[in-house]
N, C-alpha and C positions, 0 to 999 in steps of 0.2 A: 645644908646638903651639899655636895661635889657637883660642881659644875651646870646651876638653874639658870644660866643665861641664857636670854632669848635671840634670834636671829639667827643667820646663816649657823650648820657644823664646822668649825672648826678642821678644817683637815679637809674639806667637800664631803658633799653629799652623793658618795661613794655608796655600791653595795654592802662594802664591810663595815661603814660606821653605822650605816642605819641600821646593821643586824647588831654591832655592838649597843648603840642605843635602844634599841628594844630590847636586849638582855637586860641592860642596866633598869630597865622599867619596868622587866619582871621580877628583879630583884630587888626592887623596892630602893634600888638607889638614884632613880630618879624618878619626879612627879611627872602621871600624865600630862600637866597642862605643860609642863616645860616642856615636856618632848613635842608635842603639840606646836608648841612656841621653834623650839630648832625646827620643825619640819613644815613652819610654815611658806617656809621661803622654795621650797622642794619643787612646784611647776615653774616659776617664775617673779621676780620682783621690777613694779611695776615703776620706775624712775622716772615718769613724763614723757621725757626723752627718750627713753630707752627703756624694753623688759629686757631685765638679766634675766639668763638662762642657768638658771642653778641645778636644774637636770639634769646639764649636757653631757656632766662627768659621768654618772650612771648610768647616763644610755650610752655613750660613745669612748669612755675613754678616759678622756681630755676633756677639761672644763671647757666652756666659753669662749672664746679668743678674739678679740678685741681689733677689728682693720681702722686704723687710726687716722687713714687717712681721710680727709673730707667731714672729720670731728674738731670741733673747738678743744683745745684743753682742759677747760673743767668740765668737760665732757667724759674723755678720756679716763679722766683722775675719775672722775665718779663713781663712773664703771669700774675701775682696776680696781676703788676702794671695797667695793661691794666684793669684786670677785676675788680679790687676797683676804679678806675676814672669812671665807667659806673654803678655801681652797690652799694647801702648798702649792700650789704650780699653775704660773699664770703667763699667757702669751700676748703681747702686742703688737701685731706688724703695722708695716707701711709707716716707721715712726722718723721721723727728718729730727735733726739734733736740738730744733728750738722747742719740738714737741718732747723729745726728751730731757729735756731740761728741766723744763716746766714740771713733768709727771716726776720726774724725780727727786724734785724737790718738795714734793708731798708725799713720795713713796720712796725713801732713799734706802730700801730693801730691794728695789730691783735693779737688775743690770743692763746696763745699754750697750749690745754690739751695733757700731757704725756700719760696718760693712752691708750685714745683715737688715740692716736697718730693721732690727726688734730690739722689744724690752722682755725681758725673762726674769720670771720669779721660780726661784726652784729650791722651796726650804729644806726638802728632802729630796736628794738625786737617790737612783734607784743603784739599789744596792750591787745589783748584777746587770749591766746594761747585757741587754743580747746585738750579738751581733748578726752580722747580717746584709746591712745595707751601704751597696756602696754610691755615693755620689758622686760624678764623673760632671764634669765642664767644657764645654769648648775651648772658649779661651778667658783671659783673665777678665775680660768686663762682666765676661757671663757672672764670678763669682758673687754678684749681691745675690742673685735668683738663689746661688746654687748652697749659698752659707741659710737663708731662710728655708729651706730646705732643710738640712743636716740639721740644723739648730730643732727644726720642730719633730725629727725624728729623735732626737739624742730627749729631745723632754718628754715623748713617747715612749721612754725606757731603752731605747735603742742604742749600740756600741754601733758608730759610723764611722766608716772608712771616707775618705778624699783619695779626689785624681783628677787635678784642675790643669787644664789649660792645655790640652790631649788632644785638640780639633783635627779636621781630617787634614788640613794642609800639612801638620806635620807627624802623619799617621804613627809613625817609629816611635811615639812617645807614649801612645795609648798598648802599642803591642809589648812595648819595653816592661809593661807592667799588667800582666792579661793573666798572671796570678790575681791579683785583686777581682778581676771578672770573672773569674770561675769559681772562687772562692762566695762570693757572694748569693745573698737570697733572692736580691731584686736590687738592678741596678737604676739610680735616677740619672737622667741624661738631658746637660744642659746646654741650649746650643742657641746664637742667634745667627746672621749672616743667613748661611746657605738650608742648615739647621739638619746638616748631615753626619753629624755623632752617632744619635739614637739608631740608625739605620744600619749603620757598620757594627753598634755592639748589641744592637738585635740578631747579625746574624755571626755574633760567636759564641751567644751563651742561650741557656736552655730554663732563663728564668724571668719571669718577668721586666718588663723593661717603662718604666714610666720617661715618657718621653717631655721635655719642658721646651718649650719656643721663650725667644728672650727678644726683648724688644733692640737689640743690641744689634746696629749695623748701618749702612749707609742708605740714600732713599729709595731704591727697588727695593728695598726689603720691608716697608712700607709698616713699618713699628712693630713687626716684629710676623704680620701676617706671612710673611714666605718662609719664612720657617716652620711657622704652624701650618702651613698645606704640605709642606714636606713631610714632615711628621706624619700629616694625618695620610700620605700617601705611600710611605712606608710599604715594600714588598717584603719586611724583615719582620718573622711572627713574632709574637708575644709581644709588641709593642703597643701600648696605648699613650694619648695624649690628654693632657692639661692645658688649662690656657696659659696665653702668653704671659709671662712672669709672673706666674704662679709657683712660686716656690713653697708657698705653704702649702696647699693642696697636692701637690708630689710629694713633701715631705711627709703630711699624715696618709698620704697615702700608702705609701711605703711599710710606715711603720705599722699599717692594718694589715699588708701582706705578710709584714716578718712577722708579726705576732700567734700568725696562720701556719705559721710555714714550720712547726713543729721546734 
């Protein structure tokens, strides 16, 4: 009988695949016991050191993301293997080159983006990526965080425009591409140092601006705290702020906003 294997359902436990599985049970193509085994990992899979959330894609639209920092390579590999068995998409963040080498030896299907420090699995890219997201960064040093945001949003099925090195020290560089600002449904503005870029963009657009402070800067930047406080105190309307260096969180939020934008 077709596809009677156990374990997480290949392609991810999203609503469409669960519906397909139930239809196959009704049609007699899959036995009830096999379907139960497929759904056994629906809530989570207890691996001892981690409880892998196989239900995440069904609830949030994106499979559980692995935060590699602080984990041992064998832990990241085991979690990634479990998620890759059940999903066509996978994202691992905060991956240094040594960790990437270890993971890729076991899972060569993944792709390492060194600048963004992420590993990505995307077996079936979105056929029609949704436009509307702009990622703007103040300086080149902010690119690791900006790229983490961009790649996250792209993995969620979006087409992302990038506008880099347009900080307030040379504000004419931003104004020169105002067309990108005005065509976006949501803007992610990434900046360290004084953190002023999101306020400038917020005063120019009528769409949500997601401000991302980075830890880039000299001593009095306090590892991004100065930029964070600047962004939290923005007088521009429609500016929301995520945590320091949290490109992933900004990319997810931008993807959700863009999905709802019509």
